[in-house]
C-alpha positions, 0 to 999 in steps of 0.5 A: 475428457476424462483424464483432462477433467482430472488434470483440471481438477488437480491444477484447480485444487493445487493452485497457490491462489485462491479460485472460486467461482460463484453464481450470478447472486454471488453464492459460491459454488466452488473453491480451492484449498488456496481459499480455505488459506485465504479465508479461513473456512473450510470448502464446505463452509464457503459453499453456498456463502454469499461473497458479499459476507467476505467484503468490507462495506467499500470492496462491495462498492468495488465488486459491483463496479467489476461485475457491471463491467464485466457484464458489459463484455469489457474485460478486466485485463489487470489485477486489482485490489480488494479487502476481504474479512476472514472467518477470525475477523481480521482483513485481508488485502488480495490481489484478485482477477475476475472473469465472467463465465458465459454459456449459451451466450447468457452469462452464468457466473464468475470466477476469481483468482486471488493471491493473498498481499496482506504482508506485502502491504504491511510491509510497504506501509511500515517502509513508507513510515520510515522513510518519513520518519527518516525525512522528518529527522533529517529535516529537524537536524537540518533546521538545528544545524542551520540555528546552530551555524546561525547563532554561533556565527552571527555571535562571533562576527558580532564580536569581531566587528566589536572587537575591530571597532574597538582596536579603530576607535583606540588606534589614534593613540598608537599612531604617529601624530602625523598620521592621525587625522 
C-alpha cells in the first residue's frame, strides 16, 4: 500500500499536466509542480487559495456550470477551455478536465487536470489572421484586375468600333460606282 501511494505521488508530482484538487468551496488542497508552471505561484502559495482568484469573470460562470453539472452526476466526457490569470497578471488559456471526488456517497472535492494551450491558441489566431489577410489581398487584386481588364478592353473595343464606323463611312469613296448603293 505504501509503495502504491509513493508511486501515485511521484506520478502526480511529475505529471506534465497541471493537476490540483479543491474542496467544495473552491479552496485548493493539493497541487502538483505543473500547477506552478501554469500559474507562476509556488505550491505553498497555491494551497489554500480559492480557484476563483485565478479566473476571469466569464470563466467563473463556466466553472459554476461545470460544478453544477458534476454535482448532478453528469460526468464531463471531454475537456473544455478555461482562462486563468497568472501571478504576473497575464492570461493563460488551458484545456481542462474536471471530475467530482466522492467519499461515502457524498461529494468531497473536485480534481482538475489542465494543459496550457496559450501558445497554441495564439498561433491559431495568428494563422486565422494571416489567412483572412491573404483572402482580402487576393480579393482586392481580383477587383483591380477586373477593373483594369474592363477599362482597357472597353476602351480598345470603343476605339475599334469607331475605327470600323470611320472605315465604313469612308468606304463608299473607294468602292466602284456600281457597288456603292
